[in-house]
Steps between C-alpha positions, in 0.01 A plus 500: 500500500746571222358644175606355166710716275545360150834579338648475154877512490669725242736211421446254218649152460468520122411747225130427490207744504328280758769592756481877457338736751183559297446123488560479874242777544248267333585234758460747787156609368400135490614441858309809612188370317442842344276372219279315749451811718407781260178394331268800471744711700599855413877455521744786541858413408706760689841555344749781480566618145792719605543833326698686239774271351506227768519148363555279809129469586305180439504416129162471327582137418443417869194719542327360188531151650321616815229674300447187290467285813239736639303493177531122477342478845208724408622812670485858365851651531630855489854612560544798732769740615528860611371773269834667445659170387211367291476810281824413317514126568461423128848645441634214712294228333196492726190514280169314484636316195817377671337422837177349369271729701451872570744696719351775718610749766402377845335828597382623162666715235493809726599310820164592652317162511563354843338380822606666825580277797529667842785322677727766656871430532733775619455788250282288267129550574347289225594283204378571149473158346478486119145430386609233253650301788197519725255430219679174408403171660833318454859629524806374320800688638806459274808699603858543386760480775752782530672729747315800642647821645231537767503151640775296338278260303191528280294192416148369538412713803635818348314423172174524690597747772583787269364367171140465617467846654432835338780755474398690815530191718829396341644840583365482858668158550837651418429810708416286803873440540518857630232452769750420775738799553864464407620863490514715814574856394556640848813290530654643182444875476803569281417521125859417407482172693168416332662555164792278608250224580345537155843493336602190697252277316647375168153390383314828540267340750497803736370835377381831640137473615293713264253597775743577786818708468655319796385153386656213313302249294609141442437321172490152647510335161851626445632427849700179551566580868874548450515745791711770339240760594505392865874568517429867425165557674503626863400226748125446508423720200456222244380142535541221247238277659353167399145625565501735200616229260278229644195728478497459120524123537204491739305737279549257211369212705198703613429604143495135391266424790258752344526376141488130581217560745267563202546139374336195656714222641656289226439766235861606447834357387844665508804455280848650473743488210849537644712573193711802399475647847620860496592733790184708496132479413386459140308827536830686462449466127820327397675165539851463640719195533376216725645501850386149598506171307165387357305298757212374289120529526285450810128460569276450801158568649684651799661838426704495820643152441571596140700811592688311773599234250611756238710686758653178634589384149645835388681527833707191427721674246724804553440836335656530155702798615666570168150575361408751769486857358799707609264756663407234757715328761510183709593572860357197680519132415257350744148376438332491162719632216246770415554624855871526420416751227211702647612497860453295820175677597342407164470136591283339231362245748323768708201528267451124519505518880239776501283315249504186713407701808196638311388144420568518127681164498774291655876530467525121526508339159573181309686563180381270219716482187259452208768356270792372702828415330592169663805427288689661219510322167700592193273547199556611145380839387217476250457805281159606372484446122439800275193335339 
């Protein structure tokens, strides 16, 4: 059965506050019955505050509306994000005063408050879930959509997958991409050839392995699978294989399985704001030009259906190539436009496939426009008086 995904378009028929995205968020919260579901609940509102001088994250105007709805319904909200982002979140406008409730690090101020879950996956032996997440009884997952160098796209799943885990687990999720071998030193004994392989990558994605003098190490985040390195490498010495890239996607889905597994059925909602979508994650600490047109705001009880809907909507428009940083390149134009930029093996739909396989939701959805524009009408512009 298809899950409902509520959507607010970024378009307006007239210049009216009731047609803006914050107003459409109110309508989505009503359709999700948030106020009716949070009475006496300890609610964690998981966001990403970004870092440094980034400004494309979710504006406090949106978050304050969610906090107010939780309070109106009798819930006790806290906002949460990773320790290293929360410590300077006030410099980007995230404070208890602007949000309407406290903002805390998910695993404590020293990143040491977590619950360990033993669910081995490749090189990952256990998952250190932030204590603030597991202690809560209701989850509101509110993510900003953007590109991501490890997997093509970061949204609601990524917001939980990395954002709910302590630093050690986050690092292990990235390191798991190296579990399946891709470099075979015996087939490339010549140091000069190894250096030529390194030099062939214009993105610095291949470096000398710091632990093995005859080894090469791949930074998968920087690799867009252009194949220049393979033109230099001896046959069989280097593999650019889907399994390494897809491992991160599956690790994200498994991480969400852990975090959402601590909440009872019906005790979570998920939302994505798809505006000012940049090439890489907000954790990079800066904001670049948007590379996709704004797609609006989305909400659902089903995280899988939500992500599928966001990807389908953002996949309808081409990449804004003139806004792509000159250090990046587009070398494929098939599939989702974020795949054009980050490479064909960083298919943003893979994480949704893995999440569905784990039983986290359904990729089938019904998109419900909360404020449809049925016809365009010309209206006069009314200015707000000074007094």
